[in-house]
C-alpha positions in Angstrom: -22.8 31.9 3.9 -24.7 28.9 4.5 -24.6 26.8 7.8 -25.3 23.3 7.7 -28.4 24.0 9.7 -29.8 26.3 7.0 -29.3 23.8 4.4 -32.3 22.5 2.6 -33.0 18.9 2.8 -31.5 18.4 -0.8 -28.4 20.4 0.0 -27.8 18.3 3.3 -28.3 15.0 1.3 -25.7 16.3 -1.5 -23.1 17.2 1.5 -23.6 13.7 2.8 -23.2 12.3 -0.7 -20.2 14.6 -1.4 -18.7 13.3 2.0 -19.1 9.7 1.3 -17.7 10.3 -2.2 -14.8 11.9 -1.1 -13.9 9.2 1.4 -14.5 6.4 -1.0 -11.8 8.2 -3.7 -9.6 8.7 -0.6 -9.7 5.1 0.2 -9.4 3.9 -3.3 -6.3 5.9 -3.8 -4.7 3.8 -1.4 -6.6 0.4 -1.5 -6.1 -0.2 -5.3 -2.1 -0.3 -5.2 -2.3 -2.6 -2.1 -4.7 -5.0 -4.1 -2.8 -4.8 -7.4 0.6 -5.3 -5.8 0.4 -8.5 -3.5 3.0 -11.3 -3.0 2.5 -14.5 -5.1 -0.1 -13.0 -7.6 0.4 -12.4 -11.2 0.6 -8.5 -12.0 0.6 -6.6 -15.4 2.4 -3.9 -16.7 -0.5 -1.9 -16.9 -1.5 -2.6 -13.2 1.8 -2.0 -12.0 1.8 1.3 -13.9 -1.6 2.4 -12.3 -0.4 1.2 -8.9 2.8 3.5 -9.0 0.9 6.4 -10.3 -1.6 6.2 -7.6 1.0 5.6 -5.1 2.9 8.8 -6.4 -0.6 10.8 -6.0 -2.1 9.4 -2.8 -0.3 11.5 -0.3 -1.4 14.7 -1.6 -4.6 13.3 -3.0 -5.6 11.9 0.4 -4.5 15.1 2.4 -6.8 17.4 0.5 -9.6 14.8 0.6 -9.1 14.7 4.6 -9.0 18.7 4.8 -12.2 19.0 2.6 -14.0 15.9 4.6 -13.0 17.4 7.7 -14.5 20.6 6.8 -17.6 19.1 5.6 -17.9 16.9 8.8 -17.8 20.3 10.9 -20.6 21.7 8.8 -22.7 18.7 8.7 -21.8 18.2 12.8 -23.9 21.3 13.7 -27.0 20.2 11.8 -26.8 16.5 13.1 -29.3 16.6 15.8 -29.4 12.8 16.7 -26.5 10.7 18.2 -26.4 8.5 15.2 -25.7 11.2 12.7 -22.6 12.3 14.6 -21.6 8.9 14.9 -21.9 8.5 11.3 -20.0 11.5 10.7 -16.9 9.9 12.7 -17.3 6.7 11.3 -16.7 8.1 7.8 -14.2 10.3 8.4 -11.7 7.7 10.4 -11.3 5.4 7.4 -10.1 8.3 5.3 -7.9 9.7 8.0 -6.5 6.0 8.4 -5.9 6.2 4.5 -4.2 9.7 4.8 -1.7 8.1 7.1 -1.3 4.7 5.3 -0.5 6.6 1.9 2.6 7.8 3.6 3.9 4.3 4.6 5.8 2.2 2.3 3.5 -0.8 2.6 5.5 -2.9 0.2 8.2 -3.2 2.7 5.5 -4.7 5.0 4.7 -7.2 2.5 8.3 -8.0 1.0 10.4 -8.3 4.3 14.0 -8.1 3.6 16.0 -11.1 5.2 17.8 -9.6 8.2 21.2 -11.3 8.8 21.5 -13.2 5.5 24.1 -15.9 5.6 25.7 -17.5 3.0 26.9 -21.4 2.6 28.7 -23.6 0.3 26.3 -25.9 -1.7 27.6 -28.9 0.4 27.1 -27.1 3.6 23.5 -26.1 3.0 21.3 -28.3 4.9 18.4 -26.2 4.7 18.2 -26.7 0.6 16.6 -30.0 -0.5 17.7 -31.6 -3.9 14.3 -31.1 -5.2 14.4 -27.2 -4.5 14.2 -24.7 -7.2 17.3 -22.5 -7.4 17.8 -19.0 -8.9 21.5 -18.9 -10.3 23.9 -16.2 -11.1 27.2 -16.5 -12.6 29.7 -13.6 -13.5 33.4 -13.8 -14.1 33.9 -17.5 -13.2 31.8 -17.2 -10.0 28.5 -18.6 -9.4 25.9 -18.4 -6.6 22.3 -19.8 -6.3 19.5 -18.7 -4.0 16.5 -21.0 -3.2 13.5 -19.8 -4.9 11.2 -20.7 -1.9 13.3 -18.0 0.4 13.4 -15.7 -2.6 9.4 -15.6 -3.1 9.1 -14.4 0.5 12.0 -12.0 0.6 12.0 -11.0 -3.0 15.8 -9.3 -3.0 19.2 -10.4 -1.9 22.2 -8.1 -2.4 25.5 -10.0 -3.0 28.6 -9.8 -4.6 29.1 -12.3 -7.6 32.6 -12.2 -9.4 33.8 -9.0 -7.9 30.5 -7.3 -9.0 27.9 -6.1 -6.5 24.4 -7.3 -7.6 20.7 -7.3 -6.5 18.9 -10.2 -7.5 15.0 -10.5 -7.3 12.3 -12.8 -7.6 
């Protein structure tokens, strides 16, 4: 079994390159879905499919990447004779470990905050709505409701009952 200190120069360079490649792949698994799905940006069907596929794979992929990268860091650590080599190893692994943690978070909830304690008002009582505000309206079984688009654009979802039917309206 080869130790890091016995790697020839080319082998050590390949080990460093492989470590950096693993870190980049792990970060990519997390950052691409975050980049694709952003509030107030247009999104394509293919982009959303790619984003959700990567979100499904990211927890396992980043975990495997972190384990392999940690093993490589431990092997390279022994051969790093200068302080900056060890500092670079730490600087390389920390973003991957952060991505591994982040891949298990629902960052969409961070971006699209649901409205806590939503309150409803009749049209004549809604002083927070201007005459020029765009509204999203729902009518069901003779009952109609409207939601201000500027509030929906931030919160993105509202649960309500319209005409005795539970609905979820989203924008």
